LUMLOVEX-848253 format. One line per field, with one value per residue: x, y, z of N, C-alpha, C in turn; residue in one letter; residue number from 1. Coordinates in nm, 3 decimals, always signed. Atoms other than C-alpha are relative to their C-alpha. Layout:
BEGIN
n.east (X	...) .
n.north (Y	...) .
n.up (Z	...) .
ca.east (X	...) .
ca.north (Y	...) .
ca.up (Z	...) .
c.east (X	...) .
c.north (Y	...) .
c.up (Z	...) .
aa (A	...) .
i (NUM	...) .
END
This chain:
BEGIN
n.east (+0.098	+0.154	+0.040	+0.150	+0.061	+0.101	+0.080	+0.034	-0.079	-0.133	-0.027	+0.067	-0.065	-0.130	-0.099	-0.125	-0.060	+0.092	-0.087	+0.090	-0.056	+0.013	-0.017	-0.127	+0.003	-0.019	+0.126	+0.062	+0.088	+0.130	-0.010	-0.039	-0.117	+0.067	+0.052	-0.138	-0.065	+0.092	+0.005	-0.092	-0.141	+0.033	-0.109	+0.021	+0.130	-0.072	-0.124	-0.090	-0.028	-0.082	-0.024	+0.088	-0.061	-0.052	+0.108	-0.019	+0.050	+0.041	+0.059	+0.085	-0.008	+0.126	+0.076	-0.087	-0.007	-0.111	+0.076	-0.088	+0.034	-0.055	+0.031	+0.013	+0.080	-0.010	+0.130	+0.009	-0.034	+0.085	-0.064	-0.039	-0.099	+0.033	-0.016	-0.161	-0.034	+0.069	-0.064	-0.126	+0.030	+0.049	-0.137	-0.061	+0.077	-0.021	-0.145	+0.007	+0.116	-0.040	-0.081	+0.097	+0.122	-0.003	+0.124	+0.105	+0.002	-0.001	+0.123	-0.030	+0.126	+0.007	-0.062	+0.055	+0.129	+0.086	+0.050	-0.123	-0.065	+0.091	+0.008	-0.115	-0.015	-0.095	+0.028	-0.016	-0.048	-0.137	-0.044	+0.023	-0.107	-0.127	+0.015	-0.010	-0.136	-0.099	-0.039	+0.067	+0.144	+0.106	+0.136	+0.029	+0.126	+0.066	+0.122) .
n.north (-0.078	-0.012	-0.152	+0.023	+0.117	-0.056	+0.118	-0.048	+0.068	-0.054	-0.047	-0.128	-0.127	-0.028	+0.028	-0.010	+0.135	+0.087	+0.114	+0.110	+0.152	+0.100	+0.117	+0.080	+0.105	-0.069	+0.002	-0.125	-0.030	-0.019	-0.114	-0.127	+0.038	+0.041	-0.118	-0.081	+0.083	-0.008	-0.146	-0.069	+0.065	+0.142	+0.118	+0.006	+0.116	+0.136	-0.021	+0.117	-0.017	-0.116	-0.001	-0.092	-0.125	-0.068	-0.105	-0.033	-0.118	-0.017	-0.112	+0.032	-0.120	-0.072	-0.092	-0.077	+0.062	+0.078	+0.125	+0.062	+0.113	+0.040	+0.148	+0.012	+0.109	+0.136	+0.045	+0.119	-0.028	-0.097	-0.157	-0.009	-0.115	-0.103	-0.117	-0.028	-0.023	-0.118	-0.131	-0.017	-0.039	-0.137	-0.074	+0.009	-0.091	-0.123	-0.021	-0.006	-0.112	-0.134	-0.056	-0.040	-0.057	-0.018	-0.051	+0.069	+0.134	+0.119	+0.046	+0.155	+0.076	+0.059	+0.133	+0.115	-0.018	+0.048	+0.153	+0.108	-0.034	+0.042	+0.159	+0.036	-0.052	-0.110	-0.088	-0.135	-0.122	-0.006	-0.070	-0.153	-0.057	-0.023	-0.123	-0.136	-0.027	-0.013	-0.111	-0.035	-0.066	+0.097	+0.000	+0.145	+0.026	+0.130	-0.004) .
n.up (-0.062	+0.069	-0.010	+0.029	+0.042	+0.116	+0.045	+0.140	+0.086	+0.000	+0.117	+0.009	-0.047	+0.090	-0.075	+0.078	-0.044	-0.063	-0.096	-0.037	-0.032	+0.096	-0.059	+0.028	+0.103	+0.127	+0.045	-0.036	+0.113	-0.078	-0.089	+0.053	+0.093	+0.140	+0.086	+0.047	+0.091	+0.125	+0.061	+0.021	+0.008	+0.016	-0.056	-0.144	-0.005	-0.032	-0.024	-0.044	-0.143	-0.048	-0.138	-0.086	-0.045	+0.112	+0.039	+0.147	+0.048	+0.142	+0.067	+0.122	+0.074	+0.051	-0.097	-0.086	-0.135	-0.034	-0.088	-0.091	-0.063	-0.120	-0.012	-0.140	-0.058	+0.075	+0.025	-0.071	-0.141	-0.062	-0.014	-0.129	-0.017	+0.081	-0.040	+0.012	+0.108	+0.033	-0.050	+0.091	+0.144	-0.025	-0.041	+0.120	+0.083	-0.064	+0.036	+0.124	+0.031	-0.048	+0.108	+0.108	-0.024	-0.150	-0.070	+0.013	-0.077	+0.090	-0.027	-0.049	-0.004	-0.156	+0.039	-0.062	-0.026	+0.109	-0.029	-0.010	-0.139	-0.115	+0.000	-0.042	-0.116	-0.025	-0.089	+0.053	-0.085	-0.016	+0.133	-0.007	-0.095	+0.063	+0.066	-0.092	-0.047	+0.105	+0.018	+0.109	-0.003	+0.079	+0.014	+0.011	+0.066	-0.005	+0.077) .
ca.east (-3.004	-3.380	-3.470	-3.837	-4.052	-4.273	-4.552	-4.573	-4.391	-4.019	-4.003	-4.260	-4.026	-3.741	-3.489	-3.122	-3.008	-3.194	-3.077	-3.245	-3.180	-3.076	-2.989	-2.672	-2.801	-2.817	-3.180	-3.316	-3.598	-3.883	-3.978	-3.841	-3.513	-3.727	-3.865	-3.494	-3.386	-3.674	-3.672	-3.332	-3.048	-3.105	-2.769	-2.918	-3.204	-2.915	-2.594	-2.493	-2.390	-2.241	-2.111	-2.322	-2.225	-2.118	-2.288	-2.331	-2.370	-2.543	-2.591	-2.882	-2.800	-3.165	-3.324	-3.006	-3.069	-2.776	-2.894	-2.718	-2.783	-2.708	-2.652	-2.812	-3.008	-3.036	-3.347	-3.260	-3.126	-3.332	-3.236	-3.068	-2.789	-2.934	-2.914	-2.533	-2.510	-2.768	-2.589	-2.246	-2.395	-2.551	-2.217	-2.057	-2.328	-2.269	-1.893	-1.987	-2.309	-2.148	-1.909	-2.199	-2.503	-2.424	-2.760	-3.018	-3.113	-3.084	-3.414	-3.418	-3.677	-3.793	-3.582	-3.762	-4.101	-4.229	-4.392	-4.030	-3.883	-4.195	-4.215	-3.856	-3.897	-3.717	-3.715	-3.829	-3.779	-3.428	-3.366	-3.510	-3.266	-2.972	-3.084	-3.125	-2.780	-2.614	-2.422	-2.645	-2.935	-3.238	-3.576	-3.722	-4.010	-4.278	-4.604) .
ca.north (+0.985	+0.986	+1.348	+1.223	+0.931	+0.948	+0.724	+0.731	+0.611	+0.676	+0.770	+1.059	+1.288	+1.285	+1.114	+1.171	+0.860	+0.564	+0.304	-0.043	-0.409	-0.692	-1.056	-1.273	-1.534	-1.269	-1.320	-0.968	-0.986	-0.940	-0.665	-0.329	-0.480	-0.643	-0.304	-0.138	-0.448	-0.442	-0.072	+0.044	-0.205	-0.535	-0.712	-0.658	-0.925	-1.208	-1.111	-1.452	-1.518	-1.214	-1.142	-1.005	-0.646	-0.542	-0.231	-0.199	+0.111	+0.203	+0.518	+0.507	+0.740	+0.791	+0.888	+1.013	+0.822	+0.687	+0.343	+0.187	-0.167	-0.304	-0.676	-0.716	-1.036	-1.394	-1.537	-1.869	-1.742	-1.432	-1.065	-1.156	-0.919	-0.698	-0.394	-0.399	-0.413	-0.156	+0.108	+0.013	+0.031	+0.367	+0.489	+0.385	+0.574	+0.863	+0.875	+0.854	+1.082	+1.374	+1.459	+1.447	+1.599	+1.730	+1.895	+1.660	+1.356	+1.019	+0.849	+0.495	+0.222	+0.096	-0.230	-0.549	-0.398	-0.562	-0.913	-1.103	-0.917	-0.997	-1.369	-1.385	-1.212	-0.898	-0.654	-0.322	-0.127	-0.243	-0.159	+0.186	+0.221	+0.141	+0.413	+0.658	+0.582	+0.600	+0.912	+0.942	+1.202	+0.983	+1.020	+0.672	+0.557	+0.318	+0.237) .
ca.up (+1.514	+1.429	+1.311	+1.218	+1.198	+0.870	+0.790	+0.401	+0.099	+0.099	-0.253	-0.232	-0.071	-0.350	-0.138	-0.213	+0.013	+0.108	+0.374	+0.414	+0.510	+0.314	+0.409	+0.435	+0.191	-0.093	-0.175	-0.193	-0.437	-0.160	+0.060	+0.013	-0.109	-0.391	-0.493	-0.502	-0.696	-0.943	-1.005	-0.970	-0.888	-1.045	-0.926	-0.576	-0.635	-0.617	-0.465	-0.352	+0.015	+0.191	+0.527	+0.800	+0.883	+0.521	+0.362	-0.012	-0.206	-0.552	-0.728	-0.964	-1.246	-1.358	-1.011	-0.859	-0.540	-0.350	-0.212	+0.088	+0.190	+0.527	+0.564	+0.895	+0.928	+0.785	+0.619	+0.809	+1.149	+1.190	+1.316	+1.651	+1.622	+1.377	+1.583	+1.609	+1.254	+1.177	+1.389	+1.238	+0.888	+0.957	+1.092	+0.762	+0.560	+0.782	+0.682	+0.311	+0.308	+0.504	+0.226	-0.020	+0.141	+0.511	+0.575	+0.445	+0.668	+0.500	+0.442	+0.630	+0.592	+0.947	+0.922	+1.027	+1.031	+0.704	+0.675	+0.630	+0.942	+1.153	+1.052	+1.140	+1.482	+1.426	+1.703	+1.557	+1.879	+1.918	+1.545	+1.603	+1.906	+1.680	+1.443	+1.720	+1.848	+1.504	+1.390	+1.081	+1.070	+0.959	+0.854	+0.933	+0.712	+0.763	+0.568) .
c.east (-0.134	-0.030	-0.173	-0.045	-0.106	-0.067	-0.053	+0.123	+0.138	+0.028	-0.070	+0.074	+0.152	+0.120	+0.134	+0.081	-0.100	+0.081	-0.111	+0.073	+0.004	+0.071	+0.132	+0.002	+0.008	-0.135	-0.072	-0.095	-0.155	+0.016	+0.057	+0.142	-0.039	-0.040	+0.138	+0.049	-0.072	-0.012	+0.131	+0.150	-0.016	+0.098	-0.045	-0.081	+0.099	+0.151	+0.113	+0.036	+0.097	+0.019	-0.079	+0.103	+0.053	-0.118	+0.055	-0.070	-0.029	-0.040	-0.068	+0.025	-0.131	-0.073	+0.081	-0.012	+0.113	-0.064	+0.121	-0.069	+0.081	-0.015	-0.017	-0.080	+0.024	-0.141	-0.009	+0.021	-0.049	+0.089	+0.057	+0.089	-0.001	+0.032	+0.144	+0.021	-0.065	+0.076	+0.142	-0.015	-0.031	+0.128	+0.087	-0.056	+0.032	+0.140	-0.012	-0.099	+0.048	+0.067	-0.100	-0.114	+0.010	-0.141	-0.118	-0.002	-0.010	-0.156	+0.011	-0.112	+0.013	+0.037	-0.069	-0.150	-0.095	-0.023	+0.121	+0.043	-0.092	-0.010	+0.134	+0.046	+0.074	-0.066	-0.001	+0.048	+0.156	+0.075	-0.008	+0.111	+0.123	-0.009	+0.002	+0.133	+0.116	+0.047	-0.089	-0.125	-0.102	-0.137	-0.047	-0.146	-0.073	-0.147	-0.107) .
c.north (+0.014	+0.165	-0.018	-0.140	+0.026	-0.138	+0.050	-0.075	+0.071	+0.074	+0.136	+0.100	+0.037	-0.040	+0.000	-0.138	-0.082	-0.125	-0.136	-0.128	-0.087	-0.127	-0.069	-0.103	+0.072	-0.014	+0.116	+0.041	+0.004	+0.117	+0.141	-0.013	-0.051	+0.110	+0.062	-0.095	-0.022	+0.123	+0.068	-0.067	-0.141	-0.106	-0.020	-0.117	-0.116	+0.020	-0.122	+0.025	+0.123	+0.010	+0.112	+0.132	+0.088	+0.111	+0.018	+0.129	+0.014	+0.128	-0.014	+0.123	+0.066	+0.061	+0.067	-0.031	-0.093	-0.105	-0.054	-0.133	-0.059	-0.152	-0.020	-0.122	-0.128	-0.067	-0.151	+0.025	+0.113	+0.153	+0.001	+0.107	+0.105	+0.140	+0.064	+0.034	+0.121	+0.131	+0.008	+0.053	+0.158	+0.101	+0.015	+0.085	+0.125	+0.062	+0.041	+0.130	+0.141	+0.072	+0.052	+0.105	+0.040	+0.042	-0.063	-0.137	-0.114	-0.051	-0.160	-0.065	-0.056	-0.147	-0.097	+0.024	-0.060	-0.159	-0.100	+0.031	-0.070	-0.137	-0.052	+0.033	+0.111	+0.087	+0.157	+0.115	+0.005	+0.049	+0.141	+0.064	+0.012	+0.119	+0.113	+0.013	+0.016	+0.156	+0.072	+0.079	-0.086	+0.044	-0.136	-0.012	-0.136	+0.011	-0.007) .
c.up (-0.072	+0.009	+0.016	-0.021	-0.100	-0.035	-0.152	-0.087	-0.025	-0.120	-0.049	+0.039	-0.072	+0.087	-0.069	+0.060	+0.062	+0.046	+0.020	+0.026	-0.109	+0.069	-0.054	-0.124	-0.155	-0.099	+0.041	-0.122	+0.074	+0.075	-0.069	-0.076	-0.160	-0.076	-0.039	-0.115	-0.127	-0.079	-0.032	+0.008	-0.014	+0.061	+0.136	+0.021	+0.031	+0.004	+0.033	+0.154	+0.028	+0.132	+0.064	+0.029	-0.119	-0.025	-0.145	-0.037	-0.154	-0.018	-0.110	-0.080	-0.051	+0.129	+0.090	+0.134	+0.033	+0.089	+0.075	+0.060	+0.095	+0.013	+0.151	+0.051	-0.104	-0.024	+0.099	+0.147	+0.065	+0.021	+0.146	+0.031	-0.094	+0.046	-0.001	-0.135	-0.090	+0.024	-0.059	-0.129	-0.020	+0.014	-0.118	-0.104	+0.035	-0.058	-0.155	-0.042	+0.043	-0.094	-0.110	+0.029	+0.161	+0.078	+0.000	+0.063	-0.109	+0.025	+0.032	+0.002	+0.157	-0.016	+0.114	+0.043	-0.098	+0.028	+0.038	+0.142	+0.115	+0.002	+0.073	+0.165	+0.030	+0.096	-0.028	+0.108	+0.027	-0.133	+0.002	+0.099	-0.064	-0.075	+0.087	+0.059	-0.115	-0.012	-0.121	+0.023	-0.082	+0.004	-0.007	-0.049	+0.012	-0.075	+0.081) .
aa (X	X	X	X	X	X	X	X	X	X	X	X	X	X	X	X	X	X	X	X	X	X	X	X	X	X	X	X	X	X	X	X	X	X	X	X	X	X	X	X	X	X	X	X	X	X	X	X	X	X	X	X	X	X	X	X	X	X	X	X	X	X	X	X	X	X	X	X	X	X	X	X	X	X	X	X	X	X	X	X	X	X	X	X	X	X	X	X	X	X	X	X	X	X	X	X	X	X	X	X	X	X	X	X	X	X	X	X	X	X	X	X	X	X	X	X	X	X	X	X	X	X	X	X	X	X	X	X	X	X	X	X	X	X	X	X	X	X	X	X	X	X	X) .
i (1	2	3	4	5	6	7	8	9	10	11	12	13	14	15	16	17	18	19	20	21	22	23	24	25	26	27	28	29	30	31	32	33	34	35	36	37	38	39	40	41	42	43	44	45	46	47	48	49	50	51	52	53	54	55	56	57	58	59	60	61	62	63	64	65	66	67	68	69	70	71	72	73	74	75	76	77	78	79	80	81	82	83	84	85	86	87	88	89	90	91	92	93	94	95	96	97	98	99	100	101	102	103	104	105	106	107	108	109	110	111	112	113	114	115	116	117	118	119	120	121	122	123	124	125	126	127	128	129	130	131	132	133	134	135	136	137	138	139	140	141	142	143) .
END
């Protein structure tokens, strides 16, 4: 469920949980995933091939941010079924997050809105619909 849409830098609001998209090829060194792999989670940059629909989690000990990466698109085949995987991934995060911080919404990157997503034909409105249908309370961020 979308609590608010926020235009700004996701890191400016001291997030406790950040959710974002990654690809099945495992090359996560560009876009928002590139920022996360470069500053917080180095192993994310090259996970190798992974299955669509998986969700990976990492707790950064320095920033105390819980990162949740949803595998929801392909660099080669695009974002066709991304909304399905986004909603399912957010519901998995909801199960984990509710036990940790039930009152604070998760900070979610507007998936597919970046340059790579747009070049691959991501449907941001369908992705937002998936976020809205999920059980996870979300602040959705865009720049």
